[in-house]
Kinemage of the C-alpha trace (Angstrom):
@kinemage 1
@onewidth
@group {chain A} dominant
@subgroup {mainchain}
@vectorlist {calphas} color= white
{ca met a 1} P -0.107 -19.352 6.730
{ca ala a 2} L -2.050 -16.375 8.044
{ca val a 3} L -3.176 -13.881 5.430
{ca tyr a 4} L -3.796 -10.376 6.708
{ca asp a 5} L -5.807 -7.628 5.056
{ca val a 6} L -3.737 -4.623 4.026
{ca glu a 7} L -4.678 -0.954 3.745
{ca ile a 8} L -3.004 1.328 1.231
{ca arg a 9} L -3.202 5.062 1.965
{ca val a 10} L -1.887 7.956 -0.113
{ca ala a 11} L 0.533 9.649 2.302
{ca glu a 12} L 2.066 12.264 -0.028
{ca gln a 13} L 1.469 13.485 -3.572
{ca gln a 14} L 3.417 15.980 -5.682
{ca gly a 15} L 2.699 17.236 -9.171
{ca val a 16} L -0.378 16.036 -11.005
{ca cys a 17} L -1.216 12.359 -10.604
{ca pro a 18} L -2.755 11.194 -13.910
{ca val a 19} L -5.132 8.904 -12.003
{ca gly a 20} L -6.129 11.669 -9.586
{ca phe a 21} L -4.875 10.181 -6.311
{ca lys a 22} L -5.060 12.630 -3.403
{ca val a 23} L -3.545 12.528 0.081
{ca gly a 24} L -5.830 10.482 2.305
{ca asp a 25} L -7.228 8.207 -0.432
{ca thr a 26} L -7.371 4.634 0.860
{ca phe a 27} L -7.636 1.207 -0.733
{ca leu a 28} L -8.182 -2.172 0.880
{ca val a 29} L -6.468 -5.402 -0.138
{ca lys a 30} L -8.801 -7.997 1.354
{ca glu a 31} L -8.284 -11.750 1.069
{ca gly a 32} L -5.475 -11.177 -1.419
{ca leu a 33} L -7.686 -9.435 -4.003
{ca ser a 34} L -6.505 -6.307 -5.830
{ca pro a 35} L -8.214 -3.121 -4.693
{ca ser a 36} L -10.656 -1.460 -7.068
{ca gly a 37} L -9.443 1.894 -8.383
{ca met a 38} L -5.723 1.237 -7.919
{ca cys a 39} L -3.696 2.033 -11.038
{ca met a 40} L -1.419 -0.657 -12.456
{ca thr a 41} L 1.747 1.474 -12.196
{ca ala a 42} L 1.242 2.029 -8.477
{ca met a 43} L 0.180 -1.571 -7.916
{ca ser a 44} L 3.365 -2.877 -9.537
{ca ala a 45} L 5.448 -0.753 -7.141
{ca leu a 46} L 3.396 -1.760 -4.086
{ca leu a 47} L 2.947 -5.490 -4.731
{ca pro a 48} L 6.182 -6.653 -3.026
{ca ala a 49} L 5.347 -4.682 0.140
{ca ile a 50} L 1.729 -5.863 0.110
{ca thr a 51} L 2.827 -9.480 -0.192
{ca val a 52} L 5.297 -9.261 2.717
{ca leu a 53} L 2.794 -7.598 5.056
{ca met a 54} L -0.053 -9.949 4.050
{ca val a 55} L 1.875 -13.004 5.230
{ca gly a 56} L 3.028 -11.442 8.521
{ca gly a 57} L 6.467 -10.223 7.488
{ca ser a 58} L 8.008 -6.841 8.160
{ca phe a 59} L 10.802 -4.558 6.967
{ca pro a 60} L 13.666 -4.224 9.483
{ca trp a 61} L 14.475 -0.654 8.410
{ca glu a 62} L 10.970 0.615 9.226
{ca ser a 63} L 10.246 1.895 12.743
{ca asp a 64} L 6.718 0.395 12.588
{ca ser a 65} L 6.733 -3.349 11.869
{ca glu a 66} L 3.111 -3.161 10.669
{ca ser a 67} L 3.723 -0.732 7.799
{ca thr a 68} L 6.060 0.575 5.129
{ca lys a 69} L 6.079 3.435 2.637
{ca arg a 70} L 6.598 3.015 -1.082
{ca gly a 71} L 6.592 5.449 -3.976
{ca cys a 72} L 4.850 5.221 -7.310
{ca gln a 73} L 7.162 4.783 -10.289
{ca asp a 74} L 6.052 8.082 -11.888
{ca tyr a 75} L 9.094 10.178 -10.954
{ca lys a 76} L 7.606 13.380 -12.399
{ca asn a 77} L 4.439 13.173 -10.280
{ca pro a 78} L 5.434 11.127 -7.245
{ca val a 79} L 2.793 9.599 -5.047
{ca val a 80} L 3.936 8.019 -1.768
{ca phe a 81} L 1.773 5.267 -0.324
{ca glu a 82} L 1.697 3.886 3.210
{ca val a 83} L 1.040 0.150 3.138
{ca arg a 84} L -0.263 -1.117 6.500
{ca arg a 85} L -1.135 -4.587 7.767
{ca leu a 86} L -4.508 -4.588 9.510
{ca pro a 87} L -5.133 -6.565 12.716
{ca lys a 88} L -6.888 -9.880 12.300
{ca ser a 89} L -10.569 -9.619 13.142
{ca gln a 90} L -11.887 -11.959 15.790
{ca pro a 91} L -14.125 -14.799 14.513
């Protein structure tokens, strides 16, 4: 099974994020390891999408088969993340 690296990027942010995420912040999930600096609330919302993209899957409702968007569970200060599968690097 191929495991891809995944990039998480803050695409939108409203209100005041208690962790301080800002639009454009990026995190890398490399070799299946959790990214440093990612809060647990966001990670719990993103983990299903990360897992699907890491193993080569996609979401049929998304126009781009390499990515999906997911929102943080903090409904008062929503942060929307783009989760994107990165191309495999050549050995």
